[in-house]
C-alpha positions as YAML, in Angstrom:
chain: A
units: angstrom
residues:
- id: 1
  name: UNK
  ca: [0.00, 0.00, 0.00]
- id: 2
  name: UNK
  ca: [1.20, 3.47, -0.82]
- id: 3
  name: UNK
  ca: [1.96, 5.40, 2.38]
- id: 4
  name: UNK
  ca: [0.23, 8.52, 1.04]
- id: 5
  name: UNK
  ca: [-3.02, 6.56, 0.74]
- id: 6
  name: UNK
  ca: [-2.62, 5.29, 4.30]
- id: 7
  name: UNK
  ca: [-1.95, 8.79, 5.59]
- id: 8
  name: UNK
  ca: [-5.02, 10.05, 3.75]
- id: 9
  name: UNK
  ca: [-7.21, 7.77, 5.89]
- id: 10
  name: UNK
  ca: [-5.03, 7.82, 8.99]
- id: 11
  name: UNK
  ca: [-4.51, 11.54, 9.38]
- id: 12
  name: UNK
  ca: [-3.42, 11.11, 13.01]
- id: 13
  name: UNK
  ca: [-0.74, 8.61, 11.94]
- id: 14
  name: UNK
  ca: [-1.85, 5.86, 14.29]
- id: 15
  name: UNK
  ca: [-0.11, 3.33, 12.04]
- id: 16
  name: UNK
  ca: [3.23, 4.64, 13.30]
- id: 17
  name: UNK
  ca: [2.32, 3.62, 16.87]
- id: 18
  name: UNK
  ca: [1.06, 0.21, 15.71]
- id: 19
  name: UNK
  ca: [4.41, -0.36, 13.98]
- id: 20
  name: UNK
  ca: [6.09, 0.28, 17.34]
- id: 21
  name: UNK
  ca: [3.95, -2.17, 19.32]
- id: 22
  name: UNK
  ca: [6.70, -4.81, 19.71]
- id: 23
  name: UNK
  ca: [9.08, -2.19, 21.13]
- id: 24
  name: UNK
  ca: [6.35, -0.69, 23.30]
- id: 25
  name: UNK
  ca: [5.48, -4.16, 24.65]
- id: 26
  name: UNK
  ca: [9.10, -4.84, 25.58]
- id: 27
  name: UNK
  ca: [9.59, -1.46, 27.25]
- id: 28
  name: UNK
  ca: [6.30, -1.78, 29.14]
- id: 29
  name: UNK
  ca: [7.12, -5.24, 30.45]
- id: 30
  name: UNK
  ca: [10.64, -4.17, 31.40]
- id: 31
  name: UNK
  ca: [9.46, -0.92, 33.05]
- id: 32
  name: UNK
  ca: [10.21, -0.15, 36.68]
- id: 33
  name: UNK
  ca: [6.56, -0.32, 37.76]
- id: 34
  name: UNK
  ca: [6.09, -1.51, 41.35]
- id: 35
  name: UNK
  ca: [4.87, -5.11, 41.39]
- id: 36
  name: UNK
  ca: [1.84, -6.23, 43.39]
- id: 37
  name: UNK
  ca: [1.35, -9.64, 44.99]
- id: 38
  name: UNK
  ca: [-2.21, -10.34, 46.09]
- id: 39
  name: UNK
  ca: [-2.75, -13.54, 48.09]
- id: 40
  name: UNK
  ca: [-5.39, -16.31, 47.84]
- id: 41
  name: UNK
  ca: [-7.02, -15.05, 44.64]
- id: 42
  name: UNK
  ca: [-9.46, -17.48, 43.03]
- id: 43
  name: UNK
  ca: [-11.57, -15.01, 41.05]
- id: 44
  name: UNK
  ca: [-10.42, -12.10, 38.92]
- id: 45
  name: UNK
  ca: [-12.82, -9.47, 37.64]
- id: 46
  name: UNK
  ca: [-11.67, -7.25, 34.77]
- id: 47
  name: UNK
  ca: [-13.72, -4.08, 34.35]
- id: 48
  name: UNK
  ca: [-13.32, -1.72, 31.43]
- id: 49
  name: UNK
  ca: [-15.03, -0.34, 28.37]
- id: 50
  name: UNK
  ca: [-13.89, -0.22, 24.74]
- id: 51
  name: UNK
  ca: [-10.13, -0.68, 24.34]
- id: 52
  name: UNK
  ca: [-9.75, -0.82, 28.12]
- id: 53
  name: UNK
  ca: [-12.25, -3.68, 28.14]
- id: 54
  name: UNK
  ca: [-10.27, -5.44, 25.41]
- id: 55
  name: UNK
  ca: [-7.42, -5.76, 27.89]
- id: 56
  name: UNK
  ca: [-9.71, -7.84, 30.10]
- id: 57
  name: UNK
  ca: [-10.71, -9.90, 27.06]
- id: 58
  name: UNK
  ca: [-7.05, -10.73, 26.40]
- id: 59
  name: UNK
  ca: [-6.35, -11.78, 29.98]
- id: 60
  name: UNK
  ca: [-9.60, -13.73, 30.18]
- id: 61
  name: UNK
  ca: [-8.65, -15.75, 27.09]
- id: 62
  name: UNK
  ca: [-5.17, -16.48, 28.47]
- id: 63
  name: UNK
  ca: [-6.49, -17.37, 31.94]
- id: 64
  name: UNK
  ca: [-9.23, -19.63, 30.52]
- id: 65
  name: UNK
  ca: [-6.75, -22.51, 30.74]
- id: 66
  name: UNK
  ca: [-6.19, -22.01, 34.48]
- id: 67
  name: UNK
  ca: [-8.15, -22.70, 37.65]
- id: 68
  name: UNK
  ca: [-8.88, -19.01, 38.20]
- id: 69
  name: UNK
  ca: [-12.44, -17.93, 37.60]
- id: 70
  name: UNK
  ca: [-12.49, -14.78, 35.43]
- id: 71
  name: UNK
  ca: [-15.37, -12.35, 34.96]
- id: 72
  name: UNK
  ca: [-15.54, -9.46, 32.51]
- id: 73
  name: UNK
  ca: [-17.53, -6.31, 33.19]
- id: 74
  name: UNK
  ca: [-18.39, -3.93, 30.40]
- id: 75
  name: UNK
  ca: [-20.96, -1.93, 32.25]
- id: 76
  name: UNK
  ca: [-21.81, -0.66, 35.71]
- id: 77
  name: UNK
  ca: [-22.40, -3.73, 37.91]
- id: 78
  name: UNK
  ca: [-20.05, -6.08, 39.77]
- id: 79
  name: UNK
  ca: [-20.95, -9.77, 39.87]
- id: 80
  name: UNK
  ca: [-22.55, -10.92, 43.12]
- id: 81
  name: UNK
  ca: [-19.76, -13.52, 43.45]
- id: 82
  name: UNK
  ca: [-17.13, -10.89, 44.36]
- id: 83
  name: UNK
  ca: [-15.65, -11.65, 47.79]
- id: 84
  name: UNK
  ca: [-12.41, -11.46, 49.81]
- id: 85
  name: UNK
  ca: [-10.68, -13.86, 47.38]
- id: 86
  name: UNK
  ca: [-11.59, -11.76, 44.35]
- id: 87
  name: UNK
  ca: [-9.27, -9.32, 42.65]
- id: 88
  name: UNK
  ca: [-11.14, -6.56, 40.87]
- id: 89
  name: UNK
  ca: [-8.99, -4.93, 38.18]
- id: 90
  name: UNK
  ca: [-10.48, -1.69, 36.85]
- id: 91
  name: UNK
  ca: [-8.92, -0.22, 33.72]
- id: 92
  name: UNK
  ca: [-9.69, 3.04, 31.99]
- id: 93
  name: UNK
  ca: [-6.97, 4.34, 29.73]
- id: 94
  name: UNK
  ca: [-8.35, 7.88, 30.01]
- id: 95
  name: UNK
  ca: [-9.22, 7.50, 33.67]
- id: 96
  name: UNK
  ca: [-12.58, 9.16, 33.08]
- id: 97
  name: UNK
  ca: [-14.88, 6.35, 31.90]
- id: 98
  name: UNK
  ca: [-18.14, 6.52, 33.85]
- id: 99
  name: UNK
  ca: [-18.80, 2.76, 33.88]
- id: 100
  name: UNK
  ca: [-15.29, 1.98, 35.13]
- id: 101
  name: UNK
  ca: [-15.48, 4.66, 37.82]
- id: 102
  name: UNK
  ca: [-18.83, 3.25, 38.98]
- id: 103
  name: UNK
  ca: [-17.39, -0.27, 39.25]
- id: 104
  name: UNK
  ca: [-14.37, 1.10, 41.10]
- id: 105
  name: UNK
  ca: [-16.61, 2.88, 43.62]
- id: 106
  name: UNK
  ca: [-18.76, -0.24, 44.08]
- id: 107
  name: UNK
  ca: [-15.73, -2.49, 44.62]
- id: 108
  name: UNK
  ca: [-14.35, -0.06, 47.21]
- id: 109
  name: UNK
  ca: [-17.48, -0.62, 49.32]
- id: 110
  name: UNK
  ca: [-17.06, -4.42, 49.57]
- id: 111
  name: UNK
  ca: [-14.39, -6.71, 50.99]
- id: 112
  name: UNK
  ca: [-12.34, -7.55, 47.91]
- id: 113
  name: UNK
  ca: [-8.87, -6.93, 46.53]
- id: 114
  name: UNK
  ca: [-8.80, -3.95, 44.21]
- id: 115
  name: UNK
  ca: [-6.39, -2.29, 41.81]
- id: 116
  name: UNK
  ca: [-6.93, 0.36, 39.15]
- id: 117
  name: UNK
  ca: [-4.95, 1.27, 36.04]
- id: 118
  name: UNK
  ca: [-5.24, 4.47, 34.01]
- id: 119
  name: UNK
  ca: [-3.24, 7.32, 32.56]
- id: 120
  name: UNK
  ca: [-4.70, 9.64, 35.20]
- id: 121
  name: UNK
  ca: [-8.03, 11.44, 35.22]
- id: 122
  name: UNK
  ca: [-10.81, 11.02, 37.76]
- id: 123
  name: UNK
  ca: [-9.74, 7.45, 38.47]
- id: 124
  name: UNK
  ca: [-6.31, 8.47, 39.74]
- id: 125
  name: UNK
  ca: [-7.85, 11.15, 41.97]
- id: 126
  name: UNK
  ca: [-10.48, 8.75, 43.38]
- id: 127
  name: UNK
  ca: [-7.87, 6.08, 44.11]
- id: 128
  name: UNK
  ca: [-5.53, 8.54, 45.80]
- id: 129
  name: UNK
  ca: [-8.37, 9.91, 47.94]
- id: 130
  name: UNK
  ca: [-9.60, 6.42, 48.92]
- id: 131
  name: UNK
  ca: [-6.37, 4.48, 49.49]
- id: 132
  name: UNK
  ca: [-6.93, 2.20, 46.49]
- id: 133
  name: UNK
  ca: [-3.90, 0.65, 44.82]
- id: 134
  name: UNK
  ca: [-3.38, 2.58, 41.61]
- id: 135
  name: UNK
  ca: [-0.84, 2.31, 38.83]
- id: 136
  name: UNK
  ca: [-0.44, 5.09, 36.30]
- id: 137
  name: UNK
  ca: [0.42, 3.91, 32.80]
- id: 138
  name: UNK
  ca: [1.38, 6.29, 30.05]
- id: 139
  name: UNK
  ca: [-1.00, 7.03, 27.23]
- id: 140
  name: UNK
  ca: [0.47, 6.42, 23.77]
- id: 141
  name: UNK
  ca: [-1.16, 8.68, 21.19]
- id: 142
  name: UNK
  ca: [-4.74, 7.55, 21.97]
- id: 143
  name: UNK
  ca: [-6.58, 4.98, 24.09]
- id: 144
  name: UNK
  ca: [-6.85, 2.61, 21.13]
- id: 145
  name: UNK
  ca: [-3.12, 2.61, 20.43]
- id: 146
  name: UNK
  ca: [-2.33, 2.26, 24.16]
- id: 147
  name: UNK
  ca: [-3.69, -1.30, 24.29]
- id: 148
  name: UNK
  ca: [-0.28, -2.96, 24.11]
- id: 149
  name: UNK
  ca: [1.34, -0.62, 26.65]
- id: 150
  name: UNK
  ca: [-1.43, -1.21, 29.17]
- id: 151
  name: UNK
  ca: [-1.55, -4.97, 28.57]
- id: 152
  name: UNK
  ca: [2.17, -5.54, 29.08]
- id: 153
  name: UNK
  ca: [2.39, -3.11, 32.00]
- id: 154
  name: UNK
  ca: [-0.47, -4.91, 33.77]
- id: 155
  name: UNK
  ca: [1.12, -8.27, 32.95]
- id: 156
  name: UNK
  ca: [4.33, -7.12, 34.60]
- id: 157
  name: UNK
  ca: [2.70, -5.51, 37.65]
- id: 158
  name: UNK
  ca: [0.48, -8.55, 38.35]
- id: 159
  name: UNK
  ca: [3.00, -11.14, 37.18]
- id: 160
  name: UNK
  ca: [3.18, -12.90, 40.55]
- id: 161
  name: UNK
  ca: [-0.53, -13.69, 40.64]
- id: 162
  name: UNK
  ca: [-1.22, -14.36, 36.96]
- id: 163
  name: UNK
  ca: [-0.47, -18.05, 36.41]
- id: 164
  name: UNK
  ca: [0.88, -17.49, 32.91]
- id: 165
  name: UNK
  ca: [4.05, -19.28, 31.88]
- id: 166
  name: UNK
  ca: [6.70, -16.75, 30.93]
- id: 167
  name: UNK
  ca: [7.41, -18.54, 27.67]
- id: 168
  name: UNK
  ca: [3.81, -17.87, 26.61]
- id: 169
  name: UNK
  ca: [4.29, -14.12, 26.54]
- id: 170
  name: UNK
  ca: [7.99, -13.48, 26.67]
- id: 171
  name: UNK
  ca: [8.54, -14.76, 23.16]
- id: 172
  name: UNK
  ca: [6.09, -12.16, 21.93]
- id: 173
  name: UNK
  ca: [8.15, -9.24, 23.19]
- id: 174
  name: UNK
  ca: [11.63, -10.42, 22.21]
...
């Protein structure tokens, strides 16, 4: 394809970020983010909308071959099965997604493990004000193009509790 045709339809040059995904994945996984080790987790809930929700889809597919029960939320309500052995992972690349913020606030009210990921926004402020574990991940260009950065950053941060063999993902980022 002629690059001028591509640039005609991709005026924001998103294709340049997509071309960098392997490098972004490696840098994200090798970042100096503080790791988290939750104990006795038997249920993981991924909450997010759009591209942020796609991160949960990826992890759910990978974890489908494990003994961990995984739920996906692409709306406002937590499953009734959330308890002290559940890890609720709320992701909003922008940090301002209403559905994700609602789930975050609901999870805060119950006895569960909770962590949030965003590039800032209302989510960061809410987490800081409510002593919720929060990890800030850089936005690359747009939420859509940040999928790989968020996925590999979360994989690194939660590596100790995600029963994923390193060879299953490490080969992808080499």
